[in-house]
N, C-alpha and C positions, 0 to 999 in steps of 0.2 A: 428135877432133882435126881441124885444118884440112886441107883436101885438098892433095895434093902436085902434081897436074898443072895446067898452065895451062888446059886445057879445062874442068876441074872447077871451077876458080876463076870462070871466065867464066859458067858455067851456073847460072842462079838455082835455088834449091832449091825455090821455089814461084813459079809464074808464072800469072797470070790474064789471059786474053785475051778481052776484051769478053764477060764472063761475065754472063748474065742468068738469073733464076729467078723464077717466079710460084707462088703458092698460090691455087687457086680463082680465077684470072684477076686476082689482085691482085699487082703486082710487088713482090718482096722485094729483089732486086738488079737493077740495070739497066746493062748494058755496063761492068761493072767490070774495070779493067785495073791490074795493078801487078806489080812484081818483088820478091821478097825474096832478097837475096843471102846468100852464106855468111858466117856470123858477124855477121849484121845484125839489129838489132831494129826492128820496125815496130809502132808504137802505133796501134791502131785504135779510134777514138772516134766518138761520135754520140749523138743522143738515143735514148730507148726506141723499139724498132721501126724502127730506121734500117737495119738489115740486119747488125749486127755479128756476132752469133752465127751467123746464116745463113752468112756468109762463112767462119767457122771450120769449119762442118759441110761446107761445100763443099770447103775445102782438105783435109780429112781423108778425103774420099770417102764421108762418111755421107749426103750429099745429092749429086744429080747436076743439073747445069745444064740449063736448057731450050735455051740457046744459048751458044756460045763454047767455049773451051778452058781446061783446068786442067792444068798440067804440074807434076809433082813430080820434082825433080832431072832435068828434061829429058824426062821420060816423060809422055805424054799419058794421063790416067787415064780419059777420057771413057767409053770403050768396055770397060774392064776388068771382069771378073766380080767377084763378092764375094770370092772366094778370093784373087785377085791383090791387091785393095784391102786385105784383111786382112793380107797379107804386107807391103804397103808401110807400114801403120800399125805393124806389129809390128817392123819393121826400121829405119824412117826417122823415126818420129814418136813424140813423147810428148804427152799431152793432159791438161790440167788444167781441168776444168769447175767451175762454181760449186757444184754439188751434190756432197755427200760421196760418194766412190767406194771408201773402204777396205772391206776385208772385216772385219766386226766379230768374227768368231769366230777370226781368224788373228792371230798375234803380229805386232809390228812387223817383224821380220826376214822372216817368211813373206809379209806383204804386199808388201814391197819385192822379195822374190825372185820373186814370181808371174809377172811379165812374162818374166823370163828363163827360168823353168821352162817356161812356154807356148811359148817359142821353141826349146826343146830344147837349152839350154846344158848342157854337162857339169857335174855337181855340184861338181867341183873348181874350176870357174871361177865358178860362181854365188856361193859364199860370199865370196871376196875382193871381187868386184865389188859386192855388196850391202853389205858392211861399208864400202867406200870411199864408197858413196852416202850411207849413213846417217851416216857421219862428216861428210860434206859438209853435210848439213842439220842437224847437231847432235843427232842421235838415236842416237849410238853407244853410249850407256849404258842404252838403253831397248829393246834388241833383243827381250827376252822379254815385254815388256808387250803387252797387247791395247788396241785402240784406246780403249775406255771408260776406261782408266787414264791417258789422255793428255788435256791441255788442248786447247782448240779450236785454238790456234796450233800446237801440236805435231802435231795430226791433219792440218792442212793441209800442214805440212812433210812428213809422211808421204805424203800424196797427190802432193807434188811429187817425192819420192824414188821412188815407184812409177813415175811417168812418165818420169823422167830416168835411171833405172838402165840401165846399158850405154851411156850418153851417145848417144842418138839425135841425128842431125844437125839435126832440126827439132822445136821445141816450140811448141804451140798453147795460149794461155792465155785463159780466158773469165772475166774479172773474178775473178781468183784471190785478191784481197784482200778480197772481199765478206764482210761479217760479222766481220772481224778488228779488233782495236783498233789504234791507230797503231803501237805497237811491233812487234806481230807482222806488220802490213802491211809495215812497213819491212824486217823480216827476210826476208819473202818476196820483196820486190823486190830485196833484195841478193843472194839466191840466184840470181835470174834474171840479174842483172848478171854475177855470178861464172860462171854456166854459159855465158854468151856469151863472155867474155873468157878463161877458163881452159880451156874445152873446145870452143870454136868453134861453139857452138850457135846456130842461127838461130831467132828467134822472132817470132810474131805474138802481140800482147798487146792484148786487148780491155779497154778500161776507160771508165767514165763519169766517174771521179774526176779532175778537172782538176789537183789538186795532185800526182798521181802522174806526170803527164807530164814536168814539169821535173825531178823527182827522178830518173826513169829516164834522162832525156836527159843530165843533167850529171854522171853518175857512171861510174866505170870501176873495173875490179878488176885487181889485180896481186899476184903473189906476191913476198914479200920474202925468200924463202929459208926462213923458219920459220913464216910464217902468210900467209893470203890476206886482203887488205884491200880494201874498197870505198872510194873516194875521190872527191873532186870538185876542180875547178880547171882551170888552163890545160892541164895534160897530158891530162886527161880530154877536154876540149873539142876538142883537136888530133886525138885518135884516134877521136872519135865519128862514127859513121855512122847514128845513129838517125834514123828518119823517122816522120812522123805522116800517117795516112790518116783523113780525116774523111768519114763517110757521112751523108747526109741523104735520107731517103725512097729508100733503095736506090741512090743515086748517089754517085760520088766528087765531093765538093765541093772537096776540098783533098788535096794530096799533096805533102809537102816537108818541110823541116827544122822542128823544134819552134820555133826562133827566128822563122822566117817565120810560123808559125802563130800564135804569141803576139802578133805585131806586126800581123797582118793586120786589115784593116777590112771583109773580106768579110762579108755579113750572116750566112752559114751559120757562119762562124767565131765572130763576136761573140755569136751566140745561145748558144754553148757556153762562151766565155771570159768574156764580160761580159753575163750575162743580165739582163734588166730585171725589177724586182720583179713577181711575179705571172705572168711569162711561163711558158708550158708547158715550156720547157726548163730552168727554174730549179732543178727537183728534181735535176738531174744535177750540180749544182755544190756542192762542199764546200770551205770555206776550208782552206787548208794547216795541218794540225794540228801541223807541226814548225816553223812560222815563229815564230822566237824573238822577232822585233820585235812580232808581233801580241800576244804575251804580256807585253810590256814588258821582255824579257830581252835583253841584248846578247850 
């Protein structure tokens, strides 16, 4: 849920202050600074090896910076030991990486319950929390199945359920739609939008797919009393605070609204949004698969 105190509202859930990191003397991130506020979605994009995944691993405490500060809910994590970092990840974060992370021998229910069980939640609290989350992702009728009985899209939604159960205030997504068909990819993005608007979750969302950026930017979720719907239009645009962060060779080249990103003529931006044929960045661009005009449908 959204915080109740004014101080909590003003404190970013994640803050990078001139964060730098190198591997074997090769810079991965260089003086990166940004703030993720409560209930906000920041889309992180860039070409391969631009530092996107490194940024997420630093935010989660899986890597430590060479220079700069990283604050999680106002707490500097630079000098915390691994036990303290594990506690932060357990209570404040959910993470969805590209690689499959479900336990193949456990049922859907037990996979979703694992995080809460590890945190020591009482059994009487775990079951309703897990069932609520599985209903949220559309797996309420599959609780007894094991992952091999699920489709690719269902397994990805189970990974989402495992990460979001208990509604942590922060979610980190590393290309969560990779390998999904357009329908399942859209379902995953709708879940992320709903988690933000219905549960106040703040997210860093890494993607190379340019068509995902306007989709996530232009949509909002709201309960109508009987169902939760994702919609687009003027109301969504008025409430939207989505930002885009573009990395190039480890540096922040753009940080601002999606509209400004799409209209920018900065070379770093146009290499992503309007790549030239044969350019090394062109493999990161995929035409919008939901564009009806592209298919000749009104």
